[in-house]
TORTORGU-350360 format. One record per residue (C-alpha): residue number from 1; residue in one letter; y, z, x. Coordinates in steps of 0.001 Angstrom, whole numbers, plus 500000, padded with zeros to 6 digits. Layout:
<rs>
r resi NUM&resn a&y Y&z Z&x X
...
</rs>
This chain:
<rs>
r resi 1&resn m&y 500000&z 500000&x 500000
r resi 2&resn r&y 503282&z 498859&x 501578
r resi 3&resn i&y 505974&z 501496&x 501074
r resi 4&resn g&y 509717&z 500908&x 500960
r resi 5&resn v&y 512280&z 503706&x 500938
r resi 6&resn i&y 515692&z 503345&x 499291
r resi 7&resn g&y 518088&z 505779&x 500945
r resi 8&resn g&y 518741&z 506605&x 504583
r resi 9&resn g&y 519854&z 510226&x 504254
r resi 10&resn a&y 517869&z 513194&x 505521
r resi 11&resn w&y 515444&z 513255&x 502586
r resi 12&resn g&y 514849&z 509503&x 502557
r resi 13&resn t&y 514213&z 509553&x 506300
r resi 14&resn a&y 511838&z 512508&x 505984
r resi 15&resn l&y 509858&z 510717&x 503276
r resi 16&resn a&y 509713&z 507597&x 505416
r resi 17&resn q&y 508223&z 509790&x 508142
r resi 18&resn v&y 505618&z 511047&x 505639
r resi 19&resn a&y 504726&z 507539&x 504482
r resi 20&resn a&y 504566&z 506234&x 508067
r resi 21&resn r&y 501483&z 508365&x 508688
r resi 22&resn g&y 499588&z 505899&x 506506
r resi 23&resn g&y 501127&z 502584&x 507572
r resi 24&resn d&y 504327&z 500637&x 508133
r resi 25&resn v&y 507429&z 501674&x 506179
r resi 26&resn l&y 510715&z 499864&x 505593
r resi 27&resn l&y 513744&z 502066&x 504952
r resi 28&resn w&y 516964&z 500747&x 503425
r resi 29&resn a&y 520197&z 502478&x 504420
r resi 30&resn r&y 523778&z 501633&x 503548
r resi 31&resn e&y 525108&z 502947&x 506855
r resi 32&resn t&y 524969&z 500448&x 509745
r resi 33&resn e&y 524652&z 503223&x 512328
r resi 34&resn v&y 521561&z 504588&x 510562
r resi 35&resn v&y 519841&z 501190&x 510550
r resi 36&resn e&y 520680&z 500579&x 514205
r resi 37&resn g&y 519673&z 504067&x 515299
r resi 38&resn i&y 516262&z 503905&x 513628
r resi 39&resn n&y 515476&z 500418&x 514917
r resi 40&resn a&y 516740&z 500987&x 518451
r resi 41&resn r&y 515928&z 504646&x 519114
r resi 42&resn q&y 513619&z 505880&x 516316
r resi 43&resn e&y 516214&z 508459&x 515286
r resi 44&resn n&y 518572&z 509023&x 512362
r resi 45&resn a&y 521259&z 510834&x 514328
r resi 46&resn a&y 523669&z 510859&x 511377
r resi 47&resn f&y 521477&z 512725&x 508890
r resi 48&resn l&y 518380&z 514010&x 510694
r resi 49&resn p&y 519402&z 514479&x 514333
r resi 50&resn g&y 516898&z 515496&x 516948
r resi 51&resn v&y 513817&z 514402&x 514974
r resi 52&resn p&y 511843&z 511609&x 516687
r resi 53&resn l&y 510752&z 509130&x 514026
r resi 54&resn s&y 507501&z 507205&x 513843
r resi 55&resn p&y 507583&z 503713&x 515372
r resi 56&resn a&y 506002&z 502575&x 512086
r resi 57&resn i&y 509429&z 503033&x 510427
r resi 58&resn r&y 511806&z 500084&x 510446
r resi 59&resn a&y 515227&z 500015&x 508815
r resi 60&resn t&y 517252&z 497362&x 507004
r resi 61&resn a&y 520673&z 497027&x 505390
r resi 62&resn l&y 519398&z 494430&x 502902
r resi 63&resn l&y 517872&z 495577&x 499630
r resi 64&resn s&y 516343&z 492136&x 499254
r resi 65&resn d&y 514015&z 492954&x 502169
r resi 66&resn l&y 512173&z 495390&x 499878
r resi 67&resn a&y 511015&z 492648&x 497523
r resi 68&resn e&y 507434&z 492364&x 498775
r resi 69&resn h&y 506570&z 496065&x 498877
r resi 70&resn d&y 503931&z 497715&x 496692
r resi 71&resn a&y 505912&z 500874&x 495844
r resi 72&resn l&y 509495&z 502010&x 496393
r resi 73&resn l&y 510559&z 505600&x 497007
r resi 74&resn v&y 514025&z 505906&x 495441
r resi 75&resn v&y 515979&z 508507&x 497400
r resi 76&resn a&y 519574&z 507422&x 496739
r resi 77&resn p&y 521799&z 510209&x 495304
r resi 78&resn a&y 521249&z 510630&x 491570
r resi 79&resn q&y 524750&z 509421&x 490656
r resi 80&resn h&y 524176&z 506138&x 492533
r resi 81&resn v&y 520576&z 505339&x 491553
r resi 82&resn g&y 521555&z 502965&x 488741
r resi 83&resn a&y 523942&z 500938&x 490893
r resi 84&resn v&y 521538&z 500701&x 493840
r resi 85&resn l&y 518560&z 499733&x 491680
r resi 86&resn a&y 520642&z 497050&x 489967
r resi 87&resn e&y 520874&z 495328&x 493377
r resi 88&resn t&y 517192&z 495836&x 494237
r resi 89&resn p&y 514477&z 493256&x 493434
r resi 90&resn v&y 511906&z 495397&x 491637
r resi 91&resn g&y 510132&z 493575&x 488812
r resi 92&resn r&y 506894&z 495496&x 488216
r resi 93&resn t&y 506941&z 497410&x 491510
r resi 94&resn p&y 506336&z 501142&x 490941
r resi 95&resn l&y 509406&z 503312&x 491499
r resi 96&resn v&y 508834&z 506817&x 492843
r resi 97&resn l&y 511994&z 508752&x 492005
r resi 98&resn c&y 512886&z 511381&x 494601
r resi 99&resn a&y 516520&z 512070&x 493623
r resi 100&resn k&y 517257&z 515205&x 491592
r resi 101&resn g&y 520030&z 515200&x 489015
r resi 102&resn i&y 521433&z 514006&x 485700
r resi 103&resn e&y 523749&z 511002&x 485540
r resi 104&resn a&y 527336&z 511930&x 484723
r resi 105&resn g&y 528696&z 510282&x 481597
r resi 106&resn s&y 525389&z 509081&x 480168
r resi 107&resn r&y 523538&z 512439&x 480568
r resi 108&resn r&y 520414&z 510464&x 481452
r resi 109&resn l&y 517718&z 511747&x 483740
r resi 110&resn v&y 517099&z 509577&x 486794
r resi 111&resn g&y 513910&z 508206&x 485232
r resi 112&resn d&y 515833&z 506986&x 482191
r resi 113&resn v&y 518427&z 505361&x 484461
r resi 114&resn a&y 515716&z 503545&x 486428
r resi 115&resn q&y 513883&z 502455&x 483298
r resi 116&resn a&y 517065&z 501002&x 481806
r resi 117&resn v&y 517655&z 498869&x 484916
r resi 118&resn h&y 514015&z 497859&x 485476
r resi 119&resn p&y 512095&z 498297&x 482194
r resi 120&resn d&y 508879&z 496759&x 483562
r resi 121&resn a&y 508608&z 499059&x 486577
r resi 122&resn p&y 506166&z 501993&x 486348
r resi 123&resn i&y 507909&z 505307&x 487013
r resi 124&resn a&y 506733&z 508302&x 489026
r resi 125&resn v&y 508626&z 511416&x 490130
r resi 126&resn l&y 508157&z 513255&x 493435
r resi 127&resn s&y 509739&z 516694&x 493437
r resi 128&resn g&y 509173&z 520158&x 494818
r resi 129&resn p&y 510278&z 522747&x 497403
r resi 130&resn t&y 511213&z 520473&x 500279
r resi 131&resn f&y 513745&z 520841&x 503057
r resi 132&resn a&y 513969&z 517463&x 504757
r resi 133&resn h&y 513952&z 518750&x 508331
r resi 134&resn e&y 510731&z 520700&x 507736
r resi 135&resn v&y 508997&z 517751&x 506068
r resi 136&resn a&y 510035&z 515406&x 508883
r resi 137&resn a&y 508762&z 517891&x 511463
r resi 138&resn g&y 505350&z 517945&x 509805
r resi 139&resn l&y 505482&z 521538&x 508534
r resi 140&resn p&y 503176&z 522310&x 505566
r resi 141&resn t&y 504659&z 521123&x 502267
r resi 142&resn a&y 503385&z 520797&x 498695
r resi 143&resn v&y 505054&z 518737&x 495955
r resi 144&resn t&y 504539&z 517589&x 492398
r resi 145&resn l&y 503839&z 513869&x 491998
r resi 146&resn a&y 504220&z 513134&x 488296
r resi 147&resn c&y 503290&z 509843&x 486661
r resi 148&resn a&y 502135&z 508926&x 483159
r resi 149&resn d&y 499690&z 506422&x 484690
r resi 150&resn e&y 497050&z 508651&x 486271
r resi 151&resn a&y 495453&z 505799&x 488234
r resi 152&resn l&y 498796&z 504907&x 489798
r resi 153&resn q&y 499459&z 508563&x 490530
r resi 154&resn a&y 496159&z 508807&x 492373
r resi 155&resn r&y 496912&z 505715&x 494484
r resi 156&resn l&y 500365&z 506982&x 495390
r resi 157&resn a&y 499053&z 510447&x 496232
r resi 158&resn e&y 496348&z 509016&x 498466
r resi 159&resn r&y 498921&z 506895&x 500284
r resi 160&resn l&y 501391&z 509746&x 500858
r resi 161&resn a&y 499057&z 512696&x 501397
r resi 162&resn s&y 498363&z 514163&x 504818
r resi 163&resn p&y 497100&z 517514&x 506122
r resi 164&resn t&y 500689&z 518819&x 506015
r resi 165&resn f&y 501984&z 517009&x 502896
r resi 166&resn r&y 500055&z 517783&x 499723
r resi 167&resn p&y 500979&z 516076&x 496393
r resi 168&resn y&y 499765&z 517840&x 493235
r resi 169&resn a&y 499131&z 515609&x 490216
r resi 170&resn s&y 500968&z 515819&x 486904
r resi 171&resn t&y 501649&z 513524&x 483973
r resi 172&resn d&y 504767&z 515492&x 482960
r resi 173&resn v&y 507490&z 513227&x 484327
r resi 174&resn i&y 510233&z 514879&x 482247
r resi 175&resn g&y 509297&z 518364&x 483402
r resi 176&resn a&y 509295&z 517341&x 487054
r resi 177&resn e&y 512732&z 515764&x 486666
r resi 178&resn i&y 514308&z 518643&x 484769
r resi 179&resn g&y 513094&z 521254&x 487230
r resi 180&resn g&y 514651&z 519359&x 490137
r resi 181&resn a&y 517948&z 518815&x 488327
r resi 182&resn v&y 518485&z 522325&x 486961
r resi 183&resn k&y 517518&z 524151&x 490167
r resi 184&resn n&y 520417&z 522471&x 491993
r resi 185&resn v&y 522886&z 524125&x 489625
r resi 186&resn l&y 521184&z 527508&x 489890
r resi 187&resn a&y 521190&z 527260&x 493691
r resi 188&resn i&y 524995&z 527081&x 493598
r resi 189&resn a&y 525024&z 530292&x 491565
r resi 190&resn c&y 522720&z 532029&x 494052
r resi 191&resn g&y 524962&z 530919&x 496882
r resi 192&resn v&y 527881&z 532577&x 495097
r resi 193&resn v&y 525894&z 535827&x 495023
r resi 194&resn e&y 525427&z 535543&x 498795
r resi 195&resn g&y 529021&z 534580&x 499510
r resi 196&resn a&y 530411&z 537373&x 497337
r resi 197&resn g&y 528106&z 539957&x 498974
r resi 198&resn l&y 526445&z 541035&x 495729
r resi 199&resn g&y 523088&z 541849&x 497329
r resi 200&resn q&y 519426&z 540907&x 497050
r resi 201&resn n&y 518893&z 542638&x 493692
r resi 202&resn a&y 521505&z 540384&x 492122
r resi 203&resn r&y 519986&z 537256&x 493677
r resi 204&resn a&y 516497&z 538101&x 492393
r resi 205&resn a&y 517873&z 538770&x 488927
r resi 206&resn l&y 519783&z 535496&x 488952
r resi 207&resn i&y 516685&z 533522&x 489987
r resi 208&resn a&y 514699&z 535090&x 487144
r resi 209&resn r&y 517392&z 534574&x 484527
r resi 210&resn g&y 518086&z 531092&x 485878
r resi 211&resn f&y 514428&z 530210&x 485523
r resi 212&resn a&y 514684&z 531322&x 481869
r resi 213&resn e&y 517555&z 528828&x 481440
r resi 214&resn m&y 515534&z 526072&x 483104
r resi 215&resn t&y 512597&z 526807&x 480813
r resi 216&resn r&y 514695&z 526837&x 477630
r resi 217&resn f&y 516328&z 523529&x 478484
r resi 218&resn g&y 513142&z 521897&x 479707
r resi 219&resn m&y 511044&z 522873&x 476711
r resi 220&resn a&y 513759&z 521589&x 474379
r resi 221&resn r&y 513600&z 518216&x 476179
r resi 222&resn g&y 509811&z 517968&x 475963
r resi 223&resn a&y 508775&z 519401&x 479340
r resi 224&resn r&y 505617&z 521455&x 479715
r resi 225&resn a&y 505874&z 525143&x 480595
r resi 226&resn e&y 503299&z 524860&x 483382
r resi 227&resn t&y 505338&z 522128&x 485081
r resi 228&resn l&y 508491&z 524235&x 485012
r resi 229&resn a&y 506534&z 527166&x 486446
r resi 230&resn g&y 505088&z 524951&x 489185
r resi 231&resn l&y 506238&z 523370&x 492419
r resi 232&resn s&y 508909&z 521094&x 490928
r resi 233&resn g&y 510434&z 523937&x 488894
r resi 234&resn l&y 510053&z 527529&x 490005
r resi 235&resn g&y 508857&z 526568&x 493490
r resi 236&resn d&y 511895&z 524420&x 494204
r resi 237&resn l&y 514180&z 527013&x 492593
r resi 238&resn v&y 512983&z 529802&x 494894
r resi 239&resn l&y 513446&z 527658&x 498004
r resi 240&resn t&y 516920&z 526343&x 497257
r resi 241&resn c&y 518209&z 529722&x 496074
r resi 242&resn s&y 517455&z 531457&x 499351
r resi 243&resn s&y 518618&z 529375&x 502316
r resi 244&resn t&y 521755&z 527779&x 503709
r resi 245&resn s&y 519576&z 524749&x 504475
r resi 246&resn s&y 520189&z 523984&x 500791
r resi 247&resn r&y 523391&z 521980&x 500311
r resi 248&resn n&y 523861&z 523475&x 496847
r resi 249&resn f&y 523333&z 527046&x 498062
r resi 250&resn s&y 525820&z 526465&x 500897
r resi 251&resn l&y 528386&z 525171&x 498401
r resi 252&resn g&y 527915&z 528341&x 496356
r resi 253&resn v&y 528351&z 530542&x 499432
r resi 254&resn g&y 531742&z 528947&x 500008
r resi 255&resn l&y 532738&z 529450&x 496376
r resi 256&resn g&y 531632&z 533088&x 496533
r resi 257&resn r&y 533893&z 533594&x 499555
r resi 258&resn g&y 536853&z 532287&x 497604
r resi 259&resn e&y 537036&z 528747&x 498933
r resi 260&resn r&y 538020&z 525904&x 496608
r resi 261&resn a&y 535382&z 523493&x 495284
r resi 262&resn p&y 537390&z 520300&x 496093
r resi 263&resn d&y 537791&z 521411&x 499713
r resi 264&resn l&y 534106&z 522270&x 500074
r resi 265&resn l&y 532948&z 519010&x 498513
r resi 266&resn a&y 535394&z 516856&x 500471
r resi 267&resn d&y 534008&z 518202&x 503735
r resi 268&resn r&y 530429&z 517094&x 503047
r resi 269&resn r&y 528813&z 513878&x 504153
r resi 270&resn t&y 525664&z 514837&x 502273
r resi 271&resn v&y 525685&z 515368&x 498505
r resi 272&resn a&y 525425&z 518698&x 496677
r resi 273&resn e&y 523930&z 517206&x 493506
r resi 274&resn g&y 524375&z 520427&x 491525
r resi 275&resn a&y 528148&z 519955&x 491523
r resi 276&resn f&y 527722&z 516729&x 489523
r resi 277&resn t&y 524833&z 517964&x 487399
r resi 278&resn a&y 526392&z 521266&x 486278
r resi 279&resn p&y 529017&z 519913&x 483818
r resi 280&resn v&y 526598&z 517339&x 482409
r resi 281&resn l&y 523898&z 519969&x 481969
r resi 282&resn a&y 526324&z 522398&x 480349
r resi 283&resn e&y 527501&z 519745&x 477882
r resi 284&resn a&y 523952&z 518776&x 476968
r resi 285&resn a&y 522944&z 522429&x 476522
r resi 286&resn a&y 525950&z 523231&x 474333
r resi 287&resn e&y 525339&z 520176&x 472186
r resi 288&resn a&y 521717&z 521223&x 471656
r resi 289&resn g&y 522560&z 524901&x 471090
r resi 290&resn i&y 520703&z 526054&x 474238
r resi 291&resn d&y 522020&z 529248&x 475831
r resi 292&resn m&y 522678&z 528626&x 479555
r resi 293&resn p&y 525294&z 531173&x 480687
r resi 294&resn i&y 524625&z 530787&x 484429
r resi 295&resn t&y 525099&z 527033&x 484196
r resi 296&resn a&y 528337&z 527562&x 482257
r resi 297&resn a&y 529500&z 530025&x 484923
r resi 298&resn v&y 528887&z 527476&x 487697
r resi 299&resn c&y 531012&z 524969&x 485760
r resi 300&resn r&y 533873&z 527491&x 485622
r resi 301&resn l&y 533603&z 528059&x 489375
r resi 302&resn l&y 533669&z 524332&x 490085
r resi 303&resn g&y 536672&z 524072&x 487779
r resi 304&resn g&y 538655&z 526497&x 489900
r resi 305&resn v&y 538130&z 529861&x 488179
r resi 306&resn p&y 537931&z 532605&x 490861
r resi 307&resn a&y 534433&z 533870&x 491651
r resi 308&resn g&y 535334&z 537481&x 490842
r resi 309&resn e&y 536460&z 536545&x 487343
r resi 310&resn v&y 533356&z 534461&x 486672
r resi 311&resn i&y 531029&z 537205&x 487933
r resi 312&resn e&y 532814&z 539795&x 485827
r resi 313&resn g&y 532348&z 537614&x 482758
r resi 314&resn l&y 528600&z 537287&x 483346
r resi 315&resn l&y 528147&z 541025&x 483853
r resi 316&resn a&y 530092&z 541767&x 480688
r resi 317&resn r&y 527784&z 539737&x 478446
r resi 318&resn p&y 526217&z 541722&x 475567
r resi 319&resn l&y 522832&z 543331&x 476208
r resi 320&resn r&y 519894&z 541385&x 474752
r resi 321&resn d&y 516139&z 541011&x 474786
r resi 322&resn e&y 514621&z 539434&x 477878
r resi 323&resn a&y 513548&z 535940&x 476820
</rs>
């Protein structure tokens, strides 16, 4: 199975490294320096510095070069997936969606965006607790690989699996997508807890209550509870809510210290997807009558409300049953 990767950031490069263990891989990147660095030196110095890449990875700046591949890993940022796929020759080539988020404006999950652009392409979702630098270095990692077509899922898993990269099968594509999208927002909130010095008790409580929000929203959208409690939901949530290696957590740390969201976001070459997902998620939840107070609080922070005021508002909420 010939694998193409759309996206030359840290995560796209790490997944190319995974796929290269089973054969040649072609990676598309928008940045000229990324393409040249991979082809000339087997390194993505811009996004994954210091990691020697497999010689089986080649890079291109032309999406048309992906036309003859058997599966495409889509790792472009969630807000750009539609535009990039519109320029990509896909046809019936399976698309493995690795971006995590909800499209601003349309409120569509990435799978819905991809299906609208390429309705004949089978869709799979790869998601889970994954820091790119650890995956690229070959450290043990487990993910959810969700696909409605179980035969396709099995072929993709066999192609990507290795002793240190273990895909677990699921047919719950919606659940895998929602877990990845919502955890980005909750990771910002956990970063605020760290930046404001609120302690480990508060972080643990926020993870638990955030997981309740993820579950309420996911179940309302047709996700399965076991998917949300698995690698692509709770597993990814725990990872990204506990380390500055998470872009979203790092953004939250800055907000908790009193820095302004526009300044923090302007200083980032990589994307903190939760900043785009939070307002879309909050709107969708409010429209459906789903209680998501942590998500709403993150929106207030991103809108410029001081962290102290937002935290005070959360702590002042009426007491209720745990559900």
